[in-house]
HTML snippet that shows the backbone in 3Dmol.js (N, CA, C, O; Angstrom):
<script src="https://3Dmol.org/build/3Dmol-min.js"></script>
<div id="view" style="width:600px;height:400px;position:relative"></div>
<script>
const pdb = `
ATOM      1  N   MET A   1       0.849  -1.165  -0.008  1.00  0.00           N
ATOM      2  CA  MET A   1       0.014   0.003   0.010  1.00  0.00           C
ATOM      3  C   MET A   1       0.882   1.251   0.000  1.00  0.00           C
ATOM      4  O   MET A   1       1.832   1.343   0.778  1.00  0.00           O
ATOM      5  N   ALA A   2       0.585   2.189  -0.842  1.00  0.00           N
ATOM      6  CA  ALA A   2       1.396   3.362  -0.925  1.00  0.00           C
ATOM      7  C   ALA A   2       0.923   4.346   0.154  1.00  0.00           C
ATOM      8  O   ALA A   2      -0.267   4.476   0.440  1.00  0.00           O
ATOM      9  N   TRP A   3       1.903   5.021   0.730  1.00  0.00           N
ATOM     10  CA  TRP A   3       1.606   6.041   1.750  1.00  0.00           C
ATOM     11  C   TRP A   3       1.939   7.407   1.162  1.00  0.00           C
ATOM     12  O   TRP A   3       2.947   7.596   0.481  1.00  0.00           O
ATOM     13  N   TYR A   4       1.077   8.317   1.445  1.00  0.00           N
ATOM     14  CA  TYR A   4       1.282   9.694   0.968  1.00  0.00           C
ATOM     15  C   TYR A   4       1.315  10.575   2.218  1.00  0.00           C
ATOM     16  O   TYR A   4       0.322  10.666   2.941  1.00  0.00           O
ATOM     17  N   PHE A   5       2.402  11.194   2.462  1.00  0.00           N
ATOM     18  CA  PHE A   5       2.594  11.986   3.663  1.00  0.00           C
ATOM     19  C   PHE A   5       2.616  13.439   3.329  1.00  0.00           C
ATOM     20  O   PHE A   5       3.162  13.848   2.305  1.00  0.00           O
ATOM     21  N   LYS A   6       2.018  14.227   4.197  1.00  0.00           N
ATOM     22  CA  LYS A   6       2.103  15.677   4.166  1.00  0.00           C
ATOM     23  C   LYS A   6       2.692  16.128   5.478  1.00  0.00           C
ATOM     24  O   LYS A   6       2.097  15.894   6.531  1.00  0.00           O
ATOM     25  N   GLN A   7       3.812  16.751   5.446  1.00  0.00           N
ATOM     26  CA  GLN A   7       4.478  17.165   6.675  1.00  0.00           C
ATOM     27  C   GLN A   7       4.051  18.557   7.071  1.00  0.00           C
ATOM     28  O   GLN A   7       3.900  19.439   6.225  1.00  0.00           O
ATOM     29  N   HIS A   8       3.858  18.748   8.348  1.00  0.00           N
ATOM     30  CA  HIS A   8       3.492  20.061   8.900  1.00  0.00           C
ATOM     31  C   HIS A   8       4.636  20.451   9.866  1.00  0.00           C
ATOM     32  O   HIS A   8       4.517  20.214  11.068  1.00  0.00           O
ATOM     33  N   PRO A   9       5.733  21.040   9.367  1.00  0.00           N
ATOM     34  CA  PRO A   9       6.897  21.306  10.227  1.00  0.00           C
ATOM     35  C   PRO A   9       6.578  22.221  11.379  1.00  0.00           C
ATOM     36  O   PRO A   9       7.233  22.153  12.419  1.00  0.00           O
ATOM     37  N   GLU A  10       5.589  23.074  11.222  1.00  0.00           N
ATOM     38  CA  GLU A  10       5.268  24.005  12.341  1.00  0.00           C
ATOM     39  C   GLU A  10       4.644  23.288  13.510  1.00  0.00           C
ATOM     40  O   GLU A  10       4.630  23.848  14.606  1.00  0.00           O
ATOM     41  N   THR A  11       4.118  22.068  13.348  1.00  0.00           N
ATOM     42  CA  THR A  11       3.550  21.314  14.441  1.00  0.00           C
ATOM     43  C   THR A  11       4.371  20.064  14.761  1.00  0.00           C
ATOM     44  O   THR A  11       4.152  19.441  15.800  1.00  0.00           O
ATOM     45  N   GLY A  12       5.297  19.689  13.903  1.00  0.00           N
ATOM     46  CA  GLY A  12       6.005  18.453  14.136  1.00  0.00           C
ATOM     47  C   GLY A  12       5.192  17.217  13.872  1.00  0.00           C
ATOM     48  O   GLY A  12       5.543  16.120  14.307  1.00  0.00           O
ATOM     49  N   LYS A  13       4.080  17.403  13.142  1.00  0.00           N
ATOM     50  CA  LYS A  13       3.137  16.279  12.928  1.00  0.00           C
ATOM     51  C   LYS A  13       3.163  15.910  11.442  1.00  0.00           C
ATOM     52  O   LYS A  13       3.122  16.792  10.585  1.00  0.00           O
ATOM     53  N   ILE A  14       3.228  14.651  11.145  1.00  0.00           N
ATOM     54  CA  ILE A  14       3.153  14.189   9.802  1.00  0.00           C
ATOM     55  C   ILE A  14       1.902  13.334   9.675  1.00  0.00           C
ATOM     56  O   ILE A  14       1.687  12.386  10.431  1.00  0.00           O
ATOM     57  N   GLU A  15       1.076  13.705   8.683  1.00  0.00           N
ATOM     58  CA  GLU A  15      -0.173  12.964   8.495  1.00  0.00           C
ATOM     59  C   GLU A  15      -0.100  12.233   7.120  1.00  0.00           C
ATOM     60  O   GLU A  15       0.381  12.769   6.121  1.00  0.00           O
ATOM     61  N   GLY A  16      -0.600  10.997   7.141  1.00  0.00           N
ATOM     62  CA  GLY A  16      -0.634  10.246   5.908  1.00  0.00           C
ATOM     63  C   GLY A  16      -2.045   9.651   5.674  1.00  0.00           C
ATOM     64  O   GLY A  16      -2.997   9.965   6.389  1.00  0.00           O
ATOM     65  N   GLU A  17      -2.133   8.836   4.712  1.00  0.00           N
ATOM     66  CA  GLU A  17      -3.441   8.245   4.346  1.00  0.00           C
ATOM     67  C   GLU A  17      -4.063   7.538   5.534  1.00  0.00           C
ATOM     68  O   GLU A  17      -5.254   7.713   5.795  1.00  0.00           O
ATOM     69  N   ASN A  18      -3.301   6.755   6.253  1.00  0.00           N
ATOM     70  CA  ASN A  18      -3.829   6.002   7.435  1.00  0.00           C
ATOM     71  C   ASN A  18      -2.982   6.100   8.660  1.00  0.00           C
ATOM     72  O   ASN A  18      -3.051   5.232   9.531  1.00  0.00           O
ATOM     73  N   ILE A  19      -2.182   7.132   8.757  1.00  0.00           N
ATOM     74  CA  ILE A  19      -1.245   7.195   9.883  1.00  0.00           C
ATOM     75  C   ILE A  19      -0.951   8.648  10.234  1.00  0.00           C
ATOM     76  O   ILE A  19      -0.949   9.534   9.380  1.00  0.00           O
ATOM     77  N   THR A  20      -0.699   8.859  11.543  1.00  0.00           N
ATOM     78  CA  THR A  20      -0.194  10.154  12.011  1.00  0.00           C
ATOM     79  C   THR A  20       1.053   9.914  12.778  1.00  0.00           C
ATOM     80  O   THR A  20       1.084   9.059  13.663  1.00  0.00           O
ATOM     81  N   ILE A  21       2.092  10.646  12.468  1.00  0.00           N
ATOM     82  CA  ILE A  21       3.367  10.524  13.180  1.00  0.00           C
ATOM     83  C   ILE A  21       3.657  11.825  13.860  1.00  0.00           C
ATOM     84  O   ILE A  21       3.610  12.872  13.214  1.00  0.00           O
ATOM     85  N   TYR A  22       3.956  11.809  15.140  1.00  0.00           N
ATOM     86  CA  TYR A  22       4.338  13.020  15.860  1.00  0.00           C
ATOM     87  C   TYR A  22       5.823  13.089  16.005  1.00  0.00           C
ATOM     88  O   TYR A  22       6.479  12.074  16.236  1.00  0.00           O
ATOM     89  N   ARG A  23       6.379  14.307  15.870  1.00  0.00           N
ATOM     90  CA  ARG A  23       7.806  14.470  15.985  1.00  0.00           C
ATOM     91  C   ARG A  23       8.082  15.466  17.120  1.00  0.00           C
ATOM     92  O   ARG A  23       7.446  16.516  17.213  1.00  0.00           O
ATOM     93  N   PHE A  24       9.058  15.107  17.990  1.00  0.00           N
ATOM     94  CA  PHE A  24       9.386  16.005  19.071  1.00  0.00           C
ATOM     95  C   PHE A  24      10.922  16.103  19.202  1.00  0.00           C
ATOM     96  O   PHE A  24      11.606  15.082  19.136  1.00  0.00           O
ATOM     97  N   PRO A  25      11.456  17.298  19.383  1.00  0.00           N
ATOM     98  CA  PRO A  25      12.899  17.384  19.629  1.00  0.00           C
ATOM     99  C   PRO A  25      13.256  16.827  20.989  1.00  0.00           C
ATOM    100  O   PRO A  25      12.501  16.931  21.955  1.00  0.00           O
ATOM    101  N   VAL A  26      14.425  16.238  21.028  1.00  0.00           N
ATOM    102  CA  VAL A  26      14.880  15.614  22.305  1.00  0.00           C
ATOM    103  C   VAL A  26      16.280  16.140  22.625  1.00  0.00           C
ATOM    104  O   VAL A  26      17.150  16.216  21.759  1.00  0.00           O
ATOM    105  N   VAL A  27      16.464  16.494  23.880  1.00  0.00           N
ATOM    106  CA  VAL A  27      17.779  16.974  24.386  1.00  0.00           C
ATOM    107  C   VAL A  27      18.349  15.793  25.174  1.00  0.00           C
ATOM    108  O   VAL A  27      17.683  15.231  26.043  1.00  0.00           O
ATOM    109  N   ILE A  28      19.603  15.425  24.852  1.00  0.00           N
ATOM    110  CA  ILE A  28      20.314  14.398  25.576  1.00  0.00           C
ATOM    111  C   ILE A  28      21.531  15.044  26.220  1.00  0.00           C
ATOM    112  O   ILE A  28      22.328  15.697  25.546  1.00  0.00           O
ATOM    113  N   GLU A  29      21.667  14.858  27.534  1.00  0.00           N
ATOM    114  CA  GLU A  29      22.706  15.458  28.248  1.00  0.00           C
ATOM    115  C   GLU A  29      23.561  14.400  28.956  1.00  0.00           C
ATOM    116  O   GLU A  29      23.049  13.391  29.441  1.00  0.00           O
ATOM    117  N   LYS A  30      24.872  14.655  29.002  1.00  0.00           N
ATOM    118  CA  LYS A  30      25.774  13.779  29.731  1.00  0.00           C
ATOM    119  C   LYS A  30      25.708  14.122  31.204  1.00  0.00           C
ATOM    120  O   LYS A  30      25.914  15.273  31.587  1.00  0.00           O
ATOM    121  N   ALA A  31      25.424  13.136  32.026  1.00  0.00           N
ATOM    122  CA  ALA A  31      25.386  13.315  33.497  1.00  0.00           C
ATOM    123  C   ALA A  31      26.729  12.745  34.041  1.00  0.00           C
ATOM    124  O   ALA A  31      27.658  12.464  33.283  1.00  0.00           O
ATOM    125  N   ASN A  32      26.784  12.593  35.353  1.00  0.00           N
ATOM    126  CA  ASN A  32      28.031  12.095  35.945  1.00  0.00           C
ATOM    127  C   ASN A  32      28.394  10.681  35.459  1.00  0.00           C
ATOM    128  O   ASN A  32      29.505  10.428  34.992  1.00  0.00           O
ATOM    129  N   ASN A  33      27.418   9.773  35.586  1.00  0.00           N
ATOM    130  CA  ASN A  33      27.688   8.357  35.236  1.00  0.00           C
ATOM    131  C   ASN A  33      26.749   7.790  34.171  1.00  0.00           C
ATOM    132  O   ASN A  33      26.765   6.585  33.924  1.00  0.00           O
ATOM    133  N   ASN A  34      25.939   8.628  33.539  1.00  0.00           N
ATOM    134  CA  ASN A  34      24.985   8.158  32.589  1.00  0.00           C
ATOM    135  C   ASN A  34      24.568   9.356  31.665  1.00  0.00           C
ATOM    136  O   ASN A  34      25.213  10.404  31.650  1.00  0.00           O
ATOM    137  N   TYR A  35      23.489   9.150  30.922  1.00  0.00           N
ATOM    138  CA  TYR A  35      22.927  10.174  30.065  1.00  0.00           C
ATOM    139  C   TYR A  35      21.495  10.362  30.429  1.00  0.00           C
ATOM    140  O   TYR A  35      20.839   9.402  30.836  1.00  0.00           O
ATOM    141  N   SER A  36      20.974  11.561  30.303  1.00  0.00           N
ATOM    142  CA  SER A  36      19.559  11.822  30.530  1.00  0.00           C
ATOM    143  C   SER A  36      18.982  12.512  29.300  1.00  0.00           C
ATOM    144  O   SER A  36      19.695  13.213  28.581  1.00  0.00           O
ATOM    145  N   ALA A  37      17.711  12.314  29.066  1.00  0.00           N
ATOM    146  CA  ALA A  37      17.045  12.899  27.927  1.00  0.00           C
ATOM    147  C   ALA A  37      15.676  13.432  28.304  1.00  0.00           C
ATOM    148  O   ALA A  37      15.005  12.903  29.190  1.00  0.00           O
ATOM    149  N   TYR A  38      15.262  14.529  27.590  1.00  0.00           N
ATOM    150  CA  TYR A  38      13.949  15.050  27.792  1.00  0.00           C
ATOM    151  C   TYR A  38      13.509  15.778  26.485  1.00  0.00           C
ATOM    152  O   TYR A  38      14.332  16.071  25.617  1.00  0.00           O
ATOM    153  N   SER A  39      12.226  16.049  26.381  1.00  0.00           N
ATOM    154  CA  SER A  39      11.711  16.793  25.278  1.00  0.00           C
ATOM    155  C   SER A  39      11.068  18.065  25.874  1.00  0.00           C
ATOM    156  O   SER A  39      10.209  17.960  26.750  1.00  0.00           O
ATOM    157  N   PRO A  40      11.469  19.253  25.414  1.00  0.00           N
ATOM    158  CA  PRO A  40      10.863  20.491  25.931  1.00  0.00           C
ATOM    159  C   PRO A  40       9.362  20.598  25.669  1.00  0.00           C
ATOM    160  O   PRO A  40       8.659  21.337  26.358  1.00  0.00           O
ATOM    161  N   ASP A  41       8.885  19.874  24.691  1.00  0.00           N
ATOM    162  CA  ASP A  41       7.463  19.923  24.350  1.00  0.00           C
ATOM    163  C   ASP A  41       6.583  18.929  25.136  1.00  0.00           C
ATOM    164  O   ASP A  41       5.356  18.981  25.060  1.00  0.00           O
ATOM    165  N   LEU A  42       7.212  18.054  25.864  1.00  0.00           N
ATOM    166  CA  LEU A  42       6.459  17.039  26.664  1.00  0.00           C
ATOM    167  C   LEU A  42       6.897  17.074  28.104  1.00  0.00           C
ATOM    168  O   LEU A  42       7.638  16.190  28.534  1.00  0.00           O
ATOM    169  N   PRO A  43       6.472  18.052  28.863  1.00  0.00           N
ATOM    170  CA  PRO A  43       6.888  18.186  30.274  1.00  0.00           C
ATOM    171  C   PRO A  43       6.671  16.841  31.045  1.00  0.00           C
ATOM    172  O   PRO A  43       5.620  16.203  30.982  1.00  0.00           O
ATOM    173  N   GLY A  44       7.714  16.486  31.747  1.00  0.00           N
ATOM    174  CA  GLY A  44       7.626  15.264  32.581  1.00  0.00           C
ATOM    175  C   GLY A  44       7.998  14.009  31.870  1.00  0.00           C
ATOM    176  O   GLY A  44       8.123  12.959  32.501  1.00  0.00           O
ATOM    177  N   CYS A  45       8.181  14.074  30.585  1.00  0.00           N
ATOM    178  CA  CYS A  45       8.546  12.885  29.794  1.00  0.00           C
ATOM    179  C   CYS A  45      10.092  12.877  29.682  1.00  0.00           C
ATOM    180  O   CYS A  45      10.686  13.631  28.912  1.00  0.00           O
ATOM    181  N   VAL A  46      10.721  11.972  30.501  1.00  0.00           N
ATOM    182  CA  VAL A  46      12.166  11.909  30.589  1.00  0.00           C
ATOM    183  C   VAL A  46      12.613  10.496  30.481  1.00  0.00           C
ATOM    184  O   VAL A  46      11.810   9.569  30.591  1.00  0.00           O
ATOM    185  N   ALA A  47      13.939  10.308  30.259  1.00  0.00           N
ATOM    186  CA  ALA A  47      14.528   8.990  30.221  1.00  0.00           C
ATOM    187  C   ALA A  47      16.006   9.073  30.540  1.00  0.00           C
ATOM    188  O   ALA A  47      16.608  10.141  30.428  1.00  0.00           O
ATOM    189  N   THR A  48      16.585   7.978  30.930  1.00  0.00           N
ATOM    190  CA  THR A  48      18.054   7.899  31.169  1.00  0.00           C
ATOM    191  C   THR A  48      18.582   6.654  30.464  1.00  0.00           C
ATOM    192  O   THR A  48      17.832   5.797  29.997  1.00  0.00           O
ATOM    193  N   GLY A  49      19.885   6.602  30.413  1.00  0.00           N
ATOM    194  CA  GLY A  49      20.551   5.406  29.866  1.00  0.00           C
ATOM    195  C   GLY A  49      22.018   5.404  30.186  1.00  0.00           C
ATOM    196  O   GLY A  49      22.608   6.458  30.423  1.00  0.00           O
ATOM    197  N   ALA A  50      22.602   4.263  30.197  1.00  0.00           N
ATOM    198  CA  ALA A  50      24.057   4.154  30.469  1.00  0.00           C
ATOM    199  C   ALA A  50      24.918   4.769  29.356  1.00  0.00           C
ATOM    200  O   ALA A  50      26.035   5.230  29.590  1.00  0.00           O
ATOM    201  N   THR A  51      24.352   4.759  28.127  1.00  0.00           N
ATOM    202  CA  THR A  51      25.057   5.344  26.971  1.00  0.00           C
ATOM    203  C   THR A  51      24.089   6.321  26.285  1.00  0.00           C
ATOM    204  O   THR A  51      22.890   6.328  26.562  1.00  0.00           O
ATOM    205  N   ARG A  52      24.632   7.127  25.402  1.00  0.00           N
ATOM    206  CA  ARG A  52      23.828   8.084  24.664  1.00  0.00           C
ATOM    207  C   ARG A  52      22.754   7.337  23.852  1.00  0.00           C
ATOM    208  O   ARG A  52      21.595   7.749  23.808  1.00  0.00           O
ATOM    209  N   GLU A  53      23.164   6.229  23.211  1.00  0.00           N
ATOM    210  CA  GLU A  53      22.249   5.466  22.366  1.00  0.00           C
ATOM    211  C   GLU A  53      21.114   4.841  23.239  1.00  0.00           C
ATOM    212  O   GLU A  53      19.961   4.790  22.811  1.00  0.00           O
ATOM    213  N   GLU A  54      21.450   4.382  24.429  1.00  0.00           N
ATOM    214  CA  GLU A  54      20.487   3.818  25.300  1.00  0.00           C
ATOM    215  C   GLU A  54      19.500   4.877  25.796  1.00  0.00           C
ATOM    216  O   GLU A  54      18.303   4.609  25.898  1.00  0.00           O
ATOM    217  N   ALA A  55      19.989   6.055  26.097  1.00  0.00           N
ATOM    218  CA  ALA A  55      19.121   7.162  26.510  1.00  0.00           C
ATOM    219  C   ALA A  55      18.194   7.554  25.413  1.00  0.00           C
ATOM    220  O   ALA A  55      17.018   7.827  25.655  1.00  0.00           O
ATOM    221  N   GLU A  56      18.709   7.588  24.180  1.00  0.00           N
ATOM    222  CA  GLU A  56      17.900   7.902  23.046  1.00  0.00           C
ATOM    223  C   GLU A  56      16.792   6.870  22.800  1.00  0.00           C
ATOM    224  O   GLU A  56      15.652   7.247  22.532  1.00  0.00           O
ATOM    225  N   GLN A  57      17.112   5.586  22.889  1.00  0.00           N
ATOM    226  CA  GLN A  57      16.132   4.520  22.727  1.00  0.00           C
ATOM    227  C   GLN A  57      15.122   4.582  23.822  1.00  0.00           C
ATOM    228  O   GLN A  57      13.926   4.451  23.565  1.00  0.00           O
ATOM    229  N   ASN A  58      15.565   4.780  25.048  1.00  0.00           N
ATOM    230  CA  ASN A  58      14.573   4.857  26.181  1.00  0.00           C
ATOM    231  C   ASN A  58      13.699   6.057  26.035  1.00  0.00           C
ATOM    232  O   ASN A  58      12.521   5.996  26.388  1.00  0.00           O
ATOM    233  N   MET A  59      14.218   7.151  25.530  1.00  0.00           N
ATOM    234  CA  MET A  59      13.399   8.348  25.323  1.00  0.00           C
ATOM    235  C   MET A  59      12.372   8.104  24.211  1.00  0.00           C
ATOM    236  O   MET A  59      11.229   8.548  24.317  1.00  0.00           O
ATOM    237  N   HIS A  60      12.770   7.410  23.163  1.00  0.00           N
ATOM    238  CA  HIS A  60      11.817   7.070  22.099  1.00  0.00           C
ATOM    239  C   HIS A  60      10.644   6.282  22.704  1.00  0.00           C
ATOM    240  O   HIS A  60       9.481   6.568  22.420  1.00  0.00           O
ATOM    241  N   GLU A  61      10.963   5.305  23.525  1.00  0.00           N
ATOM    242  CA  GLU A  61       9.913   4.478  24.155  1.00  0.00           C
ATOM    243  C   GLU A  61       9.076   5.314  25.112  1.00  0.00           C
ATOM    244  O   GLU A  61       7.863   5.115  25.180  1.00  0.00           O
ATOM    245  N   ALA A  62       9.685   6.260  25.870  1.00  0.00           N
ATOM    246  CA  ALA A  62       8.934   7.127  26.755  1.00  0.00           C
ATOM    247  C   ALA A  62       7.988   8.025  26.043  1.00  0.00           C
ATOM    248  O   ALA A  62       6.863   8.234  26.496  1.00  0.00           O
ATOM    249  N   ILE A  63       8.428   8.576  24.910  1.00  0.00           N
ATOM    250  CA  ILE A  63       7.561   9.480  24.112  1.00  0.00           C
ATOM    251  C   ILE A  63       6.405   8.648  23.528  1.00  0.00           C
ATOM    252  O   ILE A  63       5.245   9.057  23.576  1.00  0.00           O
ATOM    253  N   GLU A  64       6.740   7.507  22.993  1.00  0.00           N
ATOM    254  CA  GLU A  64       5.717   6.659  22.412  1.00  0.00           C
ATOM    255  C   GLU A  64       4.622   6.322  23.435  1.00  0.00           C
ATOM    256  O   GLU A  64       3.430   6.418  23.140  1.00  0.00           O
ATOM    257  N   MET A  65       5.045   5.929  24.630  1.00  0.00           N
ATOM    258  CA  MET A  65       4.110   5.585  25.681  1.00  0.00           C
ATOM    259  C   MET A  65       3.289   6.839  26.128  1.00  0.00           C
ATOM    260  O   MET A  65       2.086   6.763  26.378  1.00  0.00           O
ATOM    261  N   HIS A  66       3.990   7.964  26.211  1.00  0.00           N
ATOM    262  CA  HIS A  66       3.305   9.240  26.622  1.00  0.00           C
ATOM    263  C   HIS A  66       2.226   9.616  25.622  1.00  0.00           C
ATOM    264  O   HIS A  66       1.089   9.912  25.990  1.00  0.00           O
ATOM    265  N   VAL A  67       2.612   9.600  24.322  1.00  0.00           N
ATOM    266  CA  VAL A  67       1.626   9.989  23.260  1.00  0.00           C
ATOM    267  C   VAL A  67       0.471   8.956  23.190  1.00  0.00           C
ATOM    268  O   VAL A  67      -0.690   9.339  23.046  1.00  0.00           O
ATOM    269  N   HIS A  68       0.781   7.705  23.290  1.00  0.00           N
ATOM    270  CA  HIS A  68      -0.334   6.692  23.226  1.00  0.00           C
ATOM    271  C   HIS A  68      -1.258   6.875  24.434  1.00  0.00           C
ATOM    272  O   HIS A  68      -2.477   6.762  24.302  1.00  0.00           O
ATOM    273  N   GLY A  69      -0.680   7.159  25.620  1.00  0.00           N
ATOM    274  CA  GLY A  69      -1.504   7.416  26.784  1.00  0.00           C
ATOM    275  C   GLY A  69      -2.446   8.603  26.619  1.00  0.00           C
ATOM    276  O   GLY A  69      -3.619   8.556  26.988  1.00  0.00           O
ATOM    277  N   LEU A  70      -1.886   9.661  26.055  1.00  0.00           N
ATOM    278  CA  LEU A  70      -2.743  10.846  25.793  1.00  0.00           C
ATOM    279  C   LEU A  70      -3.914  10.534  24.856  1.00  0.00           C
ATOM    280  O   LEU A  70      -5.059  10.921  25.091  1.00  0.00           O
ATOM    281  N   LEU A  71      -3.569   9.817  23.783  1.00  0.00           N
ATOM    282  CA  LEU A  71      -4.593   9.407  22.800  1.00  0.00           C
ATOM    283  C   LEU A  71      -5.640   8.475  23.407  1.00  0.00           C
ATOM    284  O   LEU A  71      -6.833   8.612  23.135  1.00  0.00           O
ATOM    285  N   GLU A  72      -5.201   7.553  24.207  1.00  0.00           N
ATOM    286  CA  GLU A  72      -6.152   6.595  24.857  1.00  0.00           C
ATOM    287  C   GLU A  72      -7.080   7.342  25.817  1.00  0.00           C
ATOM    288  O   GLU A  72      -8.242   6.968  25.978  1.00  0.00           O
ATOM    289  N   ASP A  73      -6.565   8.398  26.452  1.00  0.00           N
ATOM    290  CA  ASP A  73      -7.362   9.164  27.400  1.00  0.00           C
ATOM    291  C   ASP A  73      -8.123  10.296  26.733  1.00  0.00           C
ATOM    292  O   ASP A  73      -8.715  11.148  27.395  1.00  0.00           O
ATOM    293  N   ASN A  74      -8.092  10.286  25.378  1.00  0.00           N
ATOM    294  CA  ASN A  74      -8.784  11.343  24.573  1.00  0.00           C
ATOM    295  C   ASN A  74      -8.306  12.741  24.937  1.00  0.00           C
ATOM    296  O   ASN A  74      -9.098  13.684  24.952  1.00  0.00           O
ATOM    297  N   LEU A  75      -6.996  12.885  25.235  1.00  0.00           N
ATOM    298  CA  LEU A  75      -6.391  14.143  25.519  1.00  0.00           C
ATOM    299  C   LEU A  75      -5.589  14.602  24.309  1.00  0.00           C
ATOM    300  O   LEU A  75      -5.076  13.781  23.548  1.00  0.00           O
ATOM    301  N   PRO A  76      -5.480  15.944  24.130  1.00  0.00           N
ATOM    302  CA  PRO A  76      -4.727  16.388  22.983  1.00  0.00           C
ATOM    303  C   PRO A  76      -3.240  16.106  23.086  1.00  0.00           C
ATOM    304  O   PRO A  76      -2.683  16.204  24.179  1.00  0.00           O
ATOM    305  N   VAL A  77      -2.584  15.764  22.008  1.00  0.00           N
ATOM    306  CA  VAL A  77      -1.156  15.619  21.957  1.00  0.00           C
ATOM    307  C   VAL A  77      -0.577  17.027  21.696  1.00  0.00           C
ATOM    308  O   VAL A  77      -0.964  17.685  20.730  1.00  0.00           O
ATOM    309  N   PRO A  78       0.322  17.472  22.532  1.00  0.00           N
ATOM    310  CA  PRO A  78       0.864  18.835  22.334  1.00  0.00           C
ATOM    311  C   PRO A  78       1.563  18.973  20.982  1.00  0.00           C
ATOM    312  O   PRO A  78       2.253  18.064  20.519  1.00  0.00           O
ATOM    313  N   GLU A  79       1.368  20.104  20.386  1.00  0.00           N
ATOM    314  CA  GLU A  79       2.134  20.393  19.156  1.00  0.00           C
ATOM    315  C   GLU A  79       3.517  20.760  19.479  1.00  0.00           C
ATOM    316  O   GLU A  79       3.776  21.472  20.449  1.00  0.00           O
ATOM    317  N   SER A  80       4.430  20.283  18.673  1.00  0.00           N
ATOM    318  CA  SER A  80       5.836  20.582  18.905  1.00  0.00           C
ATOM    319  C   SER A  80       6.088  22.033  18.544  1.00  0.00           C
ATOM    320  O   SER A  80       5.792  22.459  17.428  1.00  0.00           O
ATOM    321  N   SER A  81       6.636  22.796  19.487  1.00  0.00           N
ATOM    322  CA  SER A  81       6.910  24.227  19.235  1.00  0.00           C
ATOM    323  C   SER A  81       8.360  24.560  19.466  1.00  0.00           C
ATOM    324  O   SER A  81       8.767  25.702  19.254  1.00  0.00           O
ATOM    325  N   SER A  82       9.168  23.582  19.901  1.00  0.00           N
ATOM    326  CA  SER A  82      10.560  23.822  20.121  1.00  0.00           C
ATOM    327  C   SER A  82      11.393  23.400  18.919  1.00  0.00           C
ATOM    328  O   SER A  82      10.971  22.578  18.105  1.00  0.00           O
ATOM    329  N   PHE A  83      12.564  23.970  18.828  1.00  0.00           N
ATOM    330  CA  PHE A  83      13.503  23.578  17.793  1.00  0.00           C
ATOM    331  C   PHE A  83      14.918  23.816  18.349  1.00  0.00           C
ATOM    332  O   PHE A  83      15.100  24.525  19.338  1.00  0.00           O
ATOM    333  N   ALA A  84      15.890  23.220  17.703  1.00  0.00           N
ATOM    334  CA  ALA A  84      17.269  23.363  18.169  1.00  0.00           C
ATOM    335  C   ALA A  84      18.168  23.771  16.999  1.00  0.00           C
ATOM    336  O   ALA A  84      17.934  23.379  15.855  1.00  0.00           O
ATOM    337  N   GLU A  85      19.134  24.514  17.285  1.00  0.00           N
ATOM    338  CA  GLU A  85      20.125  24.909  16.269  1.00  0.00           C
ATOM    339  C   GLU A  85      21.477  25.032  16.946  1.00  0.00           C
ATOM    340  O   GLU A  85      21.591  25.484  18.086  1.00  0.00           O
ATOM    341  N   TYR A  86      22.463  24.632  16.235  1.00  0.00           N
ATOM    342  CA  TYR A  86      23.842  24.817  16.738  1.00  0.00           C
ATOM    343  C   TYR A  86      24.377  26.160  16.253  1.00  0.00           C
ATOM    344  O   TYR A  86      24.192  26.535  15.096  1.00  0.00           O
ATOM    345  N   ILE A  87      25.029  26.860  17.137  1.00  0.00           N
ATOM    346  CA  ILE A  87      25.609  28.157  16.812  1.00  0.00           C
ATOM    347  C   ILE A  87      27.148  28.033  16.946  1.00  0.00           C
ATOM    348  O   ILE A  87      27.653  27.697  18.017  1.00  0.00           O
ATOM    349  N   ALA A  88      27.857  28.298  15.885  1.00  0.00           N
ATOM    350  CA  ALA A  88      29.316  28.240  15.925  1.00  0.00           C
ATOM    351  C   ALA A  88      29.904  29.652  16.216  1.00  0.00           C
ATOM    352  O   ALA A  88      29.510  30.641  15.598  1.00  0.00           O
ATOM    353  N   VAL A  89      30.820  29.706  17.139  1.00  0.00           N
ATOM    354  CA  VAL A  89      31.515  30.941  17.420  1.00  0.00           C
ATOM    355  C   VAL A  89      32.998  30.723  17.514  1.00  0.00           C
ATOM    356  O   VAL A  89      33.456  29.600  17.728  1.00  0.00           O
ATOM    357  N   ARG A  90      33.767  31.806  17.353  1.00  0.00           N
ATOM    358  CA  ARG A  90      35.211  31.654  17.501  1.00  0.00           C
ATOM    359  C   ARG A  90      35.677  32.223  18.769  1.00  0.00           C
ATOM    360  O   ARG A  90      36.872  32.184  19.061  1.00  0.00           O
TER     361      ARG A  90
END
`;
const viewer = $3Dmol.createViewer("view");
viewer.addModel(pdb, "pdb");
viewer.setStyle({}, {cartoon: {color: "spectrum"}});
viewer.zoomTo();
viewer.render();
</script>
């Protein structure tokens, strides 16, 4: 089956013929002995991991569970309003 997606970058939401995908920026920080992750657009949704990759995977699972819980409870999924950019200086 072919999927046709229309992306809405202002909301971080991608809608297709039979699917909706939500996108959220994630910040991963190095802590003393592990890594922590959070999304500025999903307050309270956090994860940790022994490695950066593990923190990223755990955060993916946390966001997935968070969004599915909101949908199951008929609550709105927040629109992504944050973005990140690297600034280079000398």
